[in-house]
C-alpha positions as CSV (number, residue, x, y, z in Angstrom):
1,M,-52.7,122.9,-46.7
2,I,-56.5,124.3,-46.7
3,L,-59.6,122.6,-47.9
4,V,-61.4,124.2,-50.8
5,D,-64.2,124.9,-48.8
6,E,-62.2,126.6,-46.0
7,F,-60.7,128.8,-48.6
8,C,-63.7,129.9,-50.1
9,N,-65.3,130.7,-46.7
10,Y,-61.9,132.6,-45.8
11,T,-61.9,134.6,-49.0
12,R,-65.9,135.0,-48.8
13,L,-65.8,133.4,-52.5
14,R,-69.3,132.7,-53.8
15,K,-68.9,131.5,-57.1
16,V,-66.6,128.8,-58.3
17,D,-67.1,127.9,-62.1
18,I,-65.4,124.5,-62.2
19,I,-63.1,122.3,-60.0
20,K,-60.6,119.6,-61.4
21,F,-59.9,116.8,-59.0
22,D,-56.9,114.6,-59.6
23,S,-57.3,112.6,-56.1
24,E,-54.3,110.3,-56.9
25,D,-56.1,107.1,-55.6
26,D,-58.5,108.7,-53.1
27,E,-61.6,109.5,-54.9
28,K,-63.2,110.6,-51.4
29,G,-60.8,113.7,-51.6
30,V,-63.8,115.2,-53.5
31,M,-65.1,115.7,-49.9
32,V,-62.6,118.6,-49.5
33,A,-65.5,120.6,-51.3
34,K,-68.5,119.2,-49.9
35,E,-69.9,122.7,-49.3
36,I,-69.0,124.1,-52.7
37,I,-70.5,120.9,-54.4
38,T,-73.6,120.8,-52.0
39,D,-74.3,125.0,-52.0
40,L,-72.8,126.5,-55.0
41,K,-73.4,124.0,-57.4
42,T,-69.8,124.1,-59.0
43,D,-69.3,122.0,-62.0
44,L,-66.6,119.4,-61.5
45,S,-64.0,117.5,-63.7
46,I,-62.9,114.5,-61.7
47,Y,-60.2,111.9,-63.0
48,L,-61.0,108.3,-62.3
49,Y,-58.2,106.0,-63.3
50,H,-56.8,104.2,-60.3
51,K,-59.3,101.7,-59.7
52,E,-62.6,100.2,-61.4
53,T,-64.5,101.0,-58.4
54,H,-63.5,104.6,-58.3
55,L,-66.2,105.2,-61.3
56,W,-69.2,104.0,-59.2
57,D,-68.2,105.2,-55.9
58,T,-67.6,108.5,-57.1
59,F,-70.7,108.7,-59.0
60,L,-72.8,107.7,-55.8
61,M,-70.9,110.4,-53.6
62,I,-71.5,113.2,-55.8
63,S,-75.1,112.4,-56.6
64,S,-75.6,112.0,-52.8
65,L,-74.0,115.5,-52.4
66,N,-75.8,117.3,-55.2
67,S,-78.7,115.6,-57.0
68,T,-79.1,118.2,-59.6
69,Y,-75.8,117.3,-61.4
70,E,-76.0,116.0,-64.7
71,I,-73.1,113.5,-64.9
72,Y,-70.9,112.6,-68.0
73,L,-67.9,110.3,-68.4
74,G,-65.3,111.3,-71.0
75,H,-62.3,109.1,-72.1
76,H,-60.0,111.2,-74.3
77,I,-57.4,108.9,-75.4
78,N,-56.8,105.1,-76.3
79,Y,-55.2,104.6,-72.7
80,P,-57.0,103.1,-70.0
81,Y,-56.1,105.7,-67.4
82,E,-57.7,108.8,-68.9
83,T,-61.3,108.6,-67.7
84,I,-62.8,111.8,-66.4
85,L,-66.5,112.1,-64.6
86,Y,-67.8,115.6,-65.6
87,T,-70.7,117.2,-63.9
88,S,-73.1,120.1,-64.8
89,I,-76.1,121.8,-63.3
90,K,-79.4,120.5,-64.7
């Protein structure tokens, strides 16, 4: 396995349009792309459906990495497990 940050550094990738995270109960998994979130300001789509605390914890974590993000929530189905946190650059 390779971290997203490591892959981008290795391939000299300098632009990433969007990253989708489905972290399977570990929203701190977003940290695998810390440099991209901080430096490249990539849009994110993060699935938040494992625990109630993931919504707030993930919001705080993303905000601390990049304060220029606008953060939105989406809920796309009448099912409690489809909440998604989206970011976009202000």
